[in-house]
C-alpha positions as CSV (number, residue, x, y, z in Angstrom):
1,M,0.0,0.0,0.0
2,S,1.3,3.5,-0.8
3,D,2.0,6.1,1.8
4,V,-1.0,8.3,2.6
5,I,-0.4,12.0,3.1
6,D,-2.1,13.6,6.0
7,Y,-3.4,17.1,5.0
8,A,-3.4,19.0,8.3
9,S,-7.0,20.2,7.8
10,R,-8.7,21.0,11.1
11,L,-12.0,22.7,12.1
12,T,-10.2,24.7,14.7
13,D,-7.8,26.2,12.2
14,A,-9.7,28.1,9.4
15,H,-6.5,28.5,7.4
16,S,-6.1,24.7,7.1
17,R,-9.6,23.8,5.9
18,K,-10.1,22.3,2.5
19,F,-13.1,22.7,0.2
20,E,-13.9,20.2,-2.5
21,T,-11.2,18.3,-4.4
22,F,-9.6,21.2,-6.2
23,S,-8.7,22.9,-2.9
24,Y,-6.0,20.4,-2.4
25,L,-4.3,21.6,-5.6
26,P,-2.5,24.9,-6.2
27,R,-4.8,27.9,-7.0
28,M,-6.3,27.6,-10.4
29,T,-5.1,30.0,-13.1
30,A,-7.6,32.2,-15.1
31,E,-7.3,29.8,-18.0
32,Q,-8.1,26.8,-15.8
33,I,-11.1,28.5,-14.3
34,R,-12.3,29.3,-17.9
35,R,-12.0,25.7,-18.8
36,Q,-14.1,24.7,-15.8
37,V,-16.8,27.2,-16.9
38,E,-16.6,25.8,-20.4
39,Y,-17.1,22.3,-19.1
40,I,-20.1,23.3,-17.1
41,V,-21.6,25.0,-20.1
42,S,-20.8,22.0,-22.4
43,K,-22.7,19.7,-20.0
44,G,-25.8,21.9,-20.1
45,W,-25.6,22.6,-16.4
46,N,-26.7,25.9,-14.9
47,P,-23.8,27.9,-13.5
48,A,-24.1,29.7,-10.2
49,I,-21.8,31.8,-8.0
50,E,-21.7,31.6,-4.2
51,H,-19.5,33.1,-1.5
52,S,-18.8,32.7,2.2
53,E,-16.7,34.0,4.9
54,P,-13.6,31.8,5.4
55,E,-14.6,30.9,9.0
56,E,-18.1,29.8,7.8
57,A,-17.1,28.1,4.6
58,S,-17.1,24.5,5.9
59,G,-20.8,24.7,6.5
60,A,-23.5,23.8,4.0
61,Y,-24.8,27.3,3.6
62,W,-23.0,29.7,1.3
63,Y,-24.5,33.1,0.1
64,M,-25.9,33.0,-3.4
65,W,-24.5,35.7,-5.7
66,K,-27.7,36.7,-7.6
67,L,-29.8,33.8,-8.9
68,P,-28.3,30.8,-10.7
69,M,-27.6,31.7,-14.4
70,F,-30.3,29.4,-15.9
71,G,-29.5,28.6,-19.5
72,E,-26.5,30.9,-19.6
73,T,-23.9,29.7,-22.2
74,N,-21.7,32.8,-22.5
75,V,-18.5,31.9,-20.7
76,D,-17.4,35.5,-20.5
77,Q,-20.6,36.5,-18.8
78,I,-20.3,33.8,-16.2
79,L,-16.6,34.8,-15.6
80,N,-17.7,38.4,-15.3
81,E,-20.2,37.5,-12.6
82,A,-17.7,35.5,-10.7
83,Q,-15.3,38.5,-10.8
84,L,-18.0,40.9,-9.7
85,C,-18.8,38.7,-6.7
86,H,-15.1,38.5,-5.9
87,N,-14.7,42.3,-6.2
88,Q,-17.7,42.9,-3.9
89,N,-16.7,40.3,-1.4
90,P,-12.9,40.4,-1.4
91,N,-12.5,38.7,2.0
92,N,-14.7,35.8,1.1
93,H,-14.2,32.5,-0.7
94,V,-16.0,32.4,-4.0
95,R,-17.1,29.2,-5.6
96,L,-18.5,28.2,-9.0
97,V,-21.3,25.6,-9.0
98,G,-22.8,23.8,-12.0
99,Y,-26.4,22.6,-11.3
100,D,-27.4,19.4,-13.2
101,N,-31.1,19.7,-14.0
102,F,-31.5,16.1,-14.9
103,K,-30.0,14.7,-11.7
104,Q,-31.3,17.5,-9.6
105,S,-28.0,18.0,-7.9
106,Q,-24.6,19.8,-8.3
107,G,-22.6,18.4,-11.2
108,A,-19.6,20.6,-10.2
109,S,-18.6,22.8,-7.3
110,M,-15.2,24.4,-6.8
111,V,-13.7,27.4,-5.0
112,I,-12.3,29.7,-7.7
113,Y,-11.3,32.6,-5.5
114,R,-9.9,32.1,-2.1
115,A,-10.0,34.8,0.6
116,P,-6.7,36.6,1.2
117,G,-4.4,34.6,3.5
118,F,-6.1,31.3,2.6
119,E,-3.9,30.2,-0.3
């Protein structure tokens, strides 16, 4: 069996918390975020932007940034909304969600902007 790495993620240390699979990886570049949005659009999922204070981000409730963008296929418009959310909430984590209408669940969810000091 291979060695398993312990990621020191603790509820008592907000700076150590991880959110979804991508949070264990280095911060995504603008091009990588764009590709994720393109993937969500290509699957026909409805994109949505959410944000939360770092100390509350491990909970199930995140603030919705406007309504989900039902039927939106313009990648630039989706990225602009994510940037607006980040600009208006610079101390919050911002995540991108892709809602799958068929399965009635999230098809994708990832933090695309991390709050300062939480890299």
